[in-house]
N, C-alpha and C positions, 0 to 999 in steps of 0.2 A: 681838570685835565686839560693842557696843551695841545692843540690841533698840530698835526705834522705840517712840516713846511709844504709838502705836496698838496695838503687840504686849502692851505692859503693861495697858493699859485693858483689851483683850479676855480677857488671862490673869485680870485680877482679876475681870472679870464674870461668867465661867464658872461659879465655884463659887455666885455668888449664884444665876444661871439655874437651875442643879442644884438648889439648895436650894427653891426657888420652884417647879420641877417635882415634887420630892419632897412638898413640902405641899401642891401641888393634888393629887397623886394620892392623899395619905391622906386628903383632904376628900373626893373620889369615892369612894374605898375605905369610909368611913363612913357617906357619904349611902347609897350602895348597900347595905351592910348593914343599916342602919334599915331602908329601902324592903321589902328582900327578907324581913328577921326579920319585920315587919308581916304581909308578904303570906302567909308561910307558916303563922304564928299564924291566921291569920283563915280560911285554906284546910284547915288540918288538923284543927282543933277541931271539935265538934257545932255548929252554931249553935244557940242557945235559942229563938230564934223567937218572942220577946216581948221589949216592952222591962223595963227595970228600975226607969226612973223617965221622966218625961215632961216634968218642969219645968213643970208648969203648962198646957203645951199639950196638946189633947186627945187627940193620938197621937205615935207616934214619928216619921212623916214631917213633920209639922206642926214639931215642934221642930227635927229635922234641917234643915228648910228654912230656917226662920228664922235658927237659930245661924248655918248657913253662910252665908247672906245679910250678917248682920252682920260676921262675919268678912270678908266680900269687901269691904264698904264700909271697913272697918277698913284692908284692905291697899291700898287706895285712898289712903287718908289716909297710908299707909308710903311710896306709889310718891311721892305729891307731895312730901313731906317729904325724901324722900333725893334726889329730882331738885333741889329748893331748896338742901338742903346741899351738893351738889356742883355748884352753880353751873348747871344745866342746865335749869332751870325758865324757860323763854321770857318775859322780861318783868317777872321777879318781882324782880330786884336780889338783894342780898346775904340769907342767910337769917337771920331774927332769931333769938335766943338761945333760945325756947321750941322751936325745930323739932327739935331733935336730942332732947329729953325728949318731945316728941310722937311723935315716930317711934317711940323705943324703948317708950313705953307702950301705943300703937296697935298695936304687934306684939306685946308679951305678952298685951294684951286680946284680939286677933284669935286668937293661938295657944290661948288657954284655951277660947274660946269653939268650938274646933274638938274638943277633947277629949272632951266628951261626946257630940260625934256618931262622931267616931271610935271610940271604945268601942260603942256602939249597933251601928255599921256591922259592927265585927268580932265582938263577944259576941254579938249579937241574930240577925245575919245572915250573917256569915261573907262568904269571899271567892267571889261567884259569877260564872259565866260564862254566865248565861241570854241574855242579848243583847248585842250590841255596845255599847249604851249601858251595862248594869251592870260588863262586863267594863273599859270603858275607865274609869268611875267609879271602880271598885277599885283600877285600877293608877295611876290619878291620885292617890288617896288615899293610898296608899302611897308614892309619888314625893314627894308633899308634904312629908310626915314627913322623908323621908331629905334630901330639899333643906333643909329647916329646920334640920335637925341640922349638914349640911354649912355651912351659913350660920353658925348659932350658934359652932360650934368654928373656922371662919374668921375670927370677928372677934376673937377670943383668940390666932391665931397669928400671928408674924412673919413677914415676908418673901414674902408674897404678891404676886403680879404686881397692879397698879391695878385691872385689868380683873375680878380674880376676884369680889369682894365684889358689884359690880351684877351680876354674871351669876347669881350665886348667888341674891341677892335676887329677880331677874328670873324665876330659876326657881320659887323660893317663891310668887310671885305668879302665874304661869301655871300651875302644878299647882292652885292654890285656885282659880282661875278655871275649871279645865277640869272641877274638882269640882263647881263650882257650876252650871255648864252643863247637866252631867248629871245632877244631881239636882234642887236648888232649881228651876232654870228648867222642869225636866221637870215637877216637882210643881207648881207655880204655873201651868201652861198644863193642867191634867189639868180635867176638868168633875166635879161631882158630889163632890168633896171638900172638907170643911171645912179652910178656910185658917187656921184658928188652933186 
């Protein structure tokens, strides 16, 4: 007896769904491994308690607050260009040819700006749980790099469901916003501390 066409389509789609599930699981595992590894390193090593470079700022907190703020602004560029490229930016029409290069460049620049911040957090301060703000900040910082690693790997893998990259990009954005809220915003609302 001949199978109905719908059975053939369902049978052909099952391996693709299985592959997408395995690929998605791989991305989650890679992201989790990166986040846990960074947290473990920051928690296990003895913090230096001093900056190794302030990049022209008056102190480590100033450098971290301004670089994180610049990275957050660049991630807003990322969000805007991604929405535009995916046709989800209301009233914007079709994305211009420069949107994709701007998306990639702003993402790379934002990531580069976070590196000295993360290095100082891990090397000079370590992973601390002195307060809920500090604990959330450290966990969000580790999660940011895990989400970033998963997104970058996801860009190079075939067979992901259509929602995977937007979700991973959203995780990168959300974790950096949480990092900014628990560090730079906190810093800028303190009184008596030089801003630069």
